[in-house]
C-alpha positions, -999 to +999 in steps of 0.1 A: +000+003-001+014+031-010+014+065+014-011+093-003+011+122-011+008+154+010-012+181+002+010+205-015+002+243+001+001+269-024-016+295-006+006+314+019-005+333+050+005+365+034-020+359+005-045+349+029-043+383+046-038+404+014-077+385+000-092+390+032-081+424+032-092+431-003-127+413+006-129+439+038-119+467+016-145+459-012-171+456+017-166+487+031-168+507-001-198+491-009-211+499+024-205+535+023-212+535-016-245+517-018-262+506+008-276+543+019-286+546-011-310+513-007-346+521-004-345+557-016-374+567-037-368+602-056-364+603-095-335+620-116-361+645-118-363+653-086-354+694-078-359+699-117-380+714-139-412+685-144-413+672-181-444+685-201-468+664-209-502+667-227-524+632-222-561+626-232-585+626-202-606+598-197-643+598-195-645+634-208-657+647-238-635+627-265-608+644-276-602+664-240-567+663-234-551+673-199-519+697-202-493+699-171-484+733-180-525+744-173-513+738-139-485+760-132-490+778-098-503+749-080-493+718-067-493+689-091-495+654-079-491+628-107-511+591-092-494+564-123-510+536-118-530+504-137-562+482-133-544+454-127-524+469-094-536+461-064-515+480-044-529+509-069-559+507-058-551+507-024-537+542-031-567+556-048-587+565-017-558+577-004-554+602-035-588+609-036-588+619+000-562+648-008-579+656-041-614+665-022-599+682+007-575+702-009-590+708-043-580+746-041-543+745-036-534+708-051-542+694-084-547+658-081-544+640-119-541+597-119-518+587-146-532+552-161-499+533-173-509+511-204-545+501-202-566+505-235-583+540-235-620+519-233-612+501-200-597+533-182-633+548-191-650+523-179-632+514-143-640+557-142-676+560-148-675+530-117-653+546-095-659+576-100-626+588-084-626+626-071-599+637-098-591+634-132-578+605-148-558+603-182-542+576-203-505+572-211-515+543-230-475+539-246-459+547-214-444+576-226-449+598-196-439+576-174-405+567-189-403+604-189-406+607-152-386+571-147-413+557-132-404+520-125-430+503-107-463+508-099-482+528-077-459+560-079-469+593-067-448+624-079-453+660-067-446+690-083-439+725-069-461+755-079-429+767-095-434+733-122-403+715-102-407+683-093-404+681-061-414+646-045-413+610-055-424+579-039-431+539-048-456+521-036-491+533-016-479+562+002-500+570+034-524+597+038-498+620+065-470+610+042-486+623+011-495+654+027-463+665+041-450+657+004-475+678-006-467+703+020-428+705+011-438+714-022-458+743-016 
């Protein structure tokens, strides 16, 4: 019977320390550079001029359009949503409460993403939200605002700058704070 050959060490203690130091340095850089930004909900547009748009208005006279520029001087809340989105339906009564309670100084518009206009109009006729609803069927406006998930709320201040951007269901108190910060 032959003796097994001893395992040849190919890894020195110095190499182990260098590898450990590199792993620690990489972890520290990741922690400092990336982790503080995880969970942030903002758009590249936050603080900059809100992209202008005009979209067809649902449930109104055919051919009517809603244009952002018509509301300069007022705080505007854009609520990006879709019919298939359950969290969007949770957001709607919260957004509607804001629209009904602050109708003089705040304009709320629901921006539907990707659903056929006939379906959006049927929904609006049945649900009767307390704010205007427009159709962004091709998603162009959502892309310009860098919307990556639904629901997403975008708050635009009186001067036409994006002052708030939140994804997911936003509680009423948080939505009010975003609006107050936009004034």
